[in-house]
N, CA, C and O atoms as a DFTB+ gen file, in Angstrom:
192 C
 N C O
     1  1     -21.938      12.613      25.761
     2  2     -22.233      13.549      24.466
     3  2     -20.932      13.373      23.301
     4  3     -19.771      13.021      23.509
     5  1     -21.431      13.659      22.344
     6  2     -21.285      13.175      21.049
     7  2     -20.507      14.614      20.804
     8  3     -20.992      15.655      21.248
     9  1     -19.436      14.599      20.165
    10  2     -18.617      15.824      19.486
    11  2     -18.079      15.474      18.216
    12  3     -17.125      14.733      17.979
    13  1     -19.264      16.486      16.944
    14  2     -18.848      15.903      15.776
    15  2     -17.261      16.312      15.168
    16  3     -16.994      15.717      14.124
    17  1     -16.374      17.078      15.593
    18  2     -15.264      17.133      15.268
    19  2     -14.343      16.058      15.636
    20  3     -13.251      16.024      15.068
    21  1     -14.650      15.148      16.541
    22  2     -14.246      13.904      17.303
    23  2     -14.688      12.891      15.731
    24  3     -13.755      12.419      15.080
    25  1     -15.975      12.687      15.328
    26  2     -15.917      11.920      14.336
    27  2     -14.899      12.101      13.389
    28  3     -14.143      11.174      13.099
    29  1     -14.782      13.629      12.693
    30  2     -14.439      13.492      11.505
    31  2     -12.945      13.630      11.806
    32  3     -12.270      13.712      10.779
    33  1     -12.176      13.681      13.086
    34  2     -10.734      13.371      13.227
    35  2     -10.702      12.040      13.301
    36  3      -9.849      11.576      12.544
    37  1     -11.327      11.195      13.947
    38  2     -11.172      10.041      13.672
    39  2     -11.207       9.437      12.509
    40  3     -10.507       8.454      12.262
    41  1     -12.177      10.063      11.527
    42  2     -12.181       9.371      10.177
    43  2     -10.589       9.716       9.415
    44  3     -10.022       8.883       8.707
    45  1     -10.159      10.757       9.642
    46  2      -9.070      11.364       9.131
    47  2      -7.840      10.553      10.054
    48  3      -6.708      10.551       9.570
    49  1      -8.019      10.019      11.086
    50  2      -6.608       8.847      11.780
    51  2      -7.212       7.749      10.900
    52  3      -6.229       7.309      10.304
    53  1      -8.341       7.028      10.467
    54  2      -8.299       5.728       9.481
    55  2      -7.800       5.618       8.333
    56  3      -7.036       4.798       7.825
    57  1      -8.686       7.202       7.704
    58  2      -7.844       7.029       6.268
    59  2      -5.992       7.360       6.713
    60  3      -5.240       7.005       5.806
    61  1      -5.543       7.743       7.495
    62  2      -3.812       7.918       7.475
    63  2      -3.484       6.889       7.890
    64  3      -2.289       6.692       7.673
    65  1      -4.196       5.732       8.640
    66  2      -3.686       4.868       9.344
    67  2      -3.527       3.905       7.567
    68  3      -2.436       3.552       7.120
    69  1      -4.601       3.710       6.992
    70  2      -4.704       3.058       5.495
    71  2      -3.660       3.087       4.812
    72  3      -2.962       2.130       4.479
    73  1      -3.465       4.619       4.490
    74  2      -2.082       5.325       3.732
    75  2      -0.813       4.747       4.286
    76  3       0.078       4.327       3.547
    77  1      -0.750       4.732       5.454
    78  2       0.671       4.124       6.227
    79  2       0.736       2.346       6.200
    80  3       1.776       1.688       6.199
    81  1      -0.475       1.876       6.180
    82  2      -0.171       0.517       5.904
    83  2       0.219       0.244       4.608
    84  3       0.965      -0.654       4.217
    85  1      -0.474       1.279       3.842
    86  2      -0.146       1.018       2.070
    87  2       1.614       1.040       1.944
    88  3       2.352       0.288       1.308
    89  1       1.941       2.231       2.827
    90  2       3.460       2.364       2.647
    91  2       4.180       1.398       3.564
    92  3       5.389       1.335       3.341
    93  1       3.810       0.773       4.360
    94  2       4.606      -0.211       5.176
    95  2       4.475      -1.567       4.727
    96  3       5.177      -2.471       5.180
    97  1       3.461      -1.763       3.714
    98  2       3.479      -3.070       2.497
    99  2       5.036      -2.828       1.761
   100  3       5.880      -3.718       1.653
   101  1       5.137      -1.935       1.464
   102  2       6.099      -1.450       0.686
   103  2       7.549      -1.443       1.462
   104  3       8.485      -2.184       1.164
   105  1       7.555      -0.574       2.399
   106  2       8.841      -0.245       3.032
   107  2       8.789      -1.436       4.262
   108  3       9.293      -2.537       4.039
   109  1       8.089      -1.108       5.679
   110  2       8.290      -1.954       6.696
   111  2       7.147      -2.683       7.371
   112  3       6.354      -2.156       8.151
   113  1       7.147      -4.102       6.943
   114  2       5.979      -5.500       6.798
   115  2       5.935      -4.797       9.004
   116  3       4.790      -4.805       9.457
   117  1       6.742      -4.452       9.742
   118  2       6.535      -4.184      10.934
   119  2       5.587      -3.370      11.593
   120  3       5.271      -3.486      12.777
   121  1       4.995      -2.267      10.523
   122  2       4.132      -1.173      10.982
   123  2       2.779      -1.602      10.575
   124  3       1.842      -0.922      10.994
   125  1       2.476      -2.830       9.672
   126  2       1.032      -2.796       9.340
   127  2       0.526      -3.640      10.748
   128  3      -0.520      -3.100      11.108
   129  1       0.764      -4.397      11.374
   130  2      -0.007      -4.854      12.663
   131  2      -0.678      -3.684      13.612
   132  3      -1.775      -3.616      14.165
   133  1       0.810      -2.509      13.547
   134  2       0.044      -1.338      14.620
   135  2      -0.656      -0.592      13.820
   136  3      -1.281       0.222      14.499
   137  1      -0.910      -0.440      12.434
   138  2      -2.189       0.436      12.077
   139  2      -3.151      -0.334      12.199
   140  3      -4.270       0.149      12.376
   141  1      -2.918      -2.078      12.120
   142  2      -4.445      -2.814      12.234
   143  2      -5.095      -2.198      13.324
   144  3      -6.282      -1.879      13.395
   145  1      -4.094      -2.045      14.271
   146  2      -4.635      -1.985      15.701
   147  2      -5.344      -0.619      15.749
   148  3      -6.337      -0.504      16.466
   149  1      -4.916       0.365      15.066
   150  2      -5.404       1.777      15.242
   151  2      -6.686       1.618      14.409
   152  3      -7.527       2.422      14.811
   153  1      -7.169       0.803      13.305
   154  2      -8.477       0.982      12.668
   155  2      -9.187       0.198      13.501
   156  3     -10.239       0.824      13.628
   157  1      -9.291      -1.064      14.335
   158  2      -9.705      -1.545      15.237
   159  2      -9.956      -0.839      16.434
   160  3     -11.029      -1.056      16.998
   161  1      -8.988       0.140      17.029
   162  2      -9.485       0.805      17.903
   163  2     -10.446       1.889      17.758
   164  3     -11.268       2.270      18.590
   165  1     -10.187       2.417      16.362
   166  2     -11.169       3.616      16.288
   167  2     -12.510       2.943      15.512
   168  3     -13.462       3.721      15.580
   169  1     -12.784       1.859      14.887
   170  2     -13.898       0.976      15.161
   171  2     -14.757       0.985      16.174
   172  3     -15.946       1.301      16.130
   173  1     -13.860       0.477      17.491
   174  2     -14.662       0.199      18.555
   175  2     -15.082       1.170      19.453
   176  3     -15.710       1.010      20.499
   177  1     -14.499       2.636      18.724
   178  2     -14.907       3.837      19.663
   179  2     -16.050       4.496      19.232
   180  3     -16.780       5.248      19.878
   181  1     -16.180       3.935      17.419
   182  2     -17.678       4.275      16.954
   183  2     -18.598       3.897      17.528
   184  3     -19.498       4.617      17.962
   185  1     -18.501       2.314      17.659
   186  2     -19.624       1.784      17.752
   187  2     -20.053       1.719      19.288
   188  3     -21.216       1.370      19.493
   189  1     -19.294       1.999      20.334
   190  2     -19.512       2.116      21.864
   191  2     -20.387       3.365      21.799
   192  3     -20.830       3.862      22.834
């Protein structure tokens, strides 16, 4: 079952994760690993 709203939601999550990772580089380097995990998870969800 494909849900169009979910695709858009995941795209927004990826965009937020990229922004957070950008902020994390200037503030807290520990957050970068977490954002990378989020991006990997959303990519794997789209592929499956």
